[in-house]
C-alpha positions, 0 to 999 in steps of 0.5 A: 475517517478522522482528520489525518496528521503528519507522516510522523504521526502515521509512522508511529500509529503503522508501528504500534499497530503492526506490533501490537498483536493483541492490543486495538491500535486507533489512530486520531482517537476521539477521547471525551473530557471529563471535565468539559465533555467534549471530544478531544483528539489523541494522536495515536490511542493503544487499547489492551490489557496488562496481567488481565486489566484493561489498559489504555495508552495514549501516544502524542506525536511531534515531527519538529526539527528541534528537540521538545521542551518543557512546555510540550510535556506540561501540555500534554500532561494537562490535557490527558489528566482529563482523559481516560488514558491510564499511561501517556507517551510522548514521541519526539522526532528530534527529541527532548531537552534534558529539562523535559526529560527530567519533567517527564520522568516526575510524572511517570510520562515515557519519551521516545525518540525514534532516533537510534540507528538501525544495527548494520547485520540488524533485519532492516540493514538493507533499508539504509539505502533506497531500494524501493521503487515507485513505478507508474506505466502509462500505456500510449498506443497498441502497436500490435497484436498477434493471435495463435489459434488452433486449426486442424490441431496446429497452432497458427499464429498471425496478426490480428487487428482491434476490430476483428470480431470474437465469437462464442463456440455456438457461433454468436458474436461476443464483440471485438479484439479490442473489447478482450484487450481492455478486459485483459489489461483490467484484469492482468497482474502486470507486476512482474512486466513493469518490474522488469521494465527499463525507466523511459519510453519503450515497447511492453509485450504482454503474452496471454495464454487460452484468453477469455472474454468476461461475461455478465452474471457468468464465467469467462468464456473462451473466444473464437475467431472466424475463418473465412471458408464455405461455410465459415469455421470457427477457430478457438484462440489459444494465445494472445501477444499484445505489443504496446508503446508504453512510458514507464516512470521509475522513482527510487524513495529515500527511506529513513531508518531507525528504532522505536522501543526496540522495533526496527522500523524504516519509512519513506514517501513519494507519488505514485498514480496520481496520489502520495503513498507513505511506506512503513517497515517495521521488523520485531520478534522474527516478523515483518510487515509493510503498511501503506498509506495513500492519499489521492488527489482530494486528500482522501486517505486509504490504509493498506497492509502487505499480504505476504502469502498473496503478495498484494496489498489488502485494505486494512479495516480500522477499529470500529 
């Protein structure tokens, strides 16, 4: 993966990627210099077609706190004169000096400042205030286990311990209840439970209907508990309640909102699950998108896109 730039470059990349449906968008693209033969990095490259003709647009980004001057316009013009880009767009987080705008217009370079405010009644108006939260959940210890078994056609609930042995329907041992608890947490969707939890130390209660134990190379199977009787009798486990002492850390994510070439956007970043996450929301022509870039403790990054139907993040596959 090519070296990543700052958050501002990533924001521009995600906006363009989400809105350029018929184009290929590449961040930190490597283009070959026609004079030196060396590869040069361009912040964002959009490859598409206009009226049937191929078009390569280079986008250079700066997230500085002061306006960009003529010198940056001249530097980027000289750089792209020897690159295969057909058009050049300069994006500055703080805007351009008057002279820089004049110089850019003279050379046909588009200057963009994503600083226009979101309309009060626009689709992203709700993003003016922090309404996004990162939540980390740490499970400290198991407090209680309650299992519901079926006996004589009736449900019976009792307290269990992690070392209770689990059996298959044929009477073979499968493992312990501790194994079932671990596999349950590994595969459980805790979204609703975590979303409803309060900030701080608390008990987290997870109810599992018809628990199953995963098996190598086969489907998860129903589990049974053994009733001490003569002979021993197997009872199907129909429900499991897991109570954990947990800590929930809730951190609001401040969002910066604006517009980029007519597209509304908002972005913010923070720490989650031991790494950093950058969120980028975009809205254009009735379509909303959410992109996420995770950076782990080693500095490695992965990009994700929200799937609105599945209500989950799916890996973003960059262009080859």
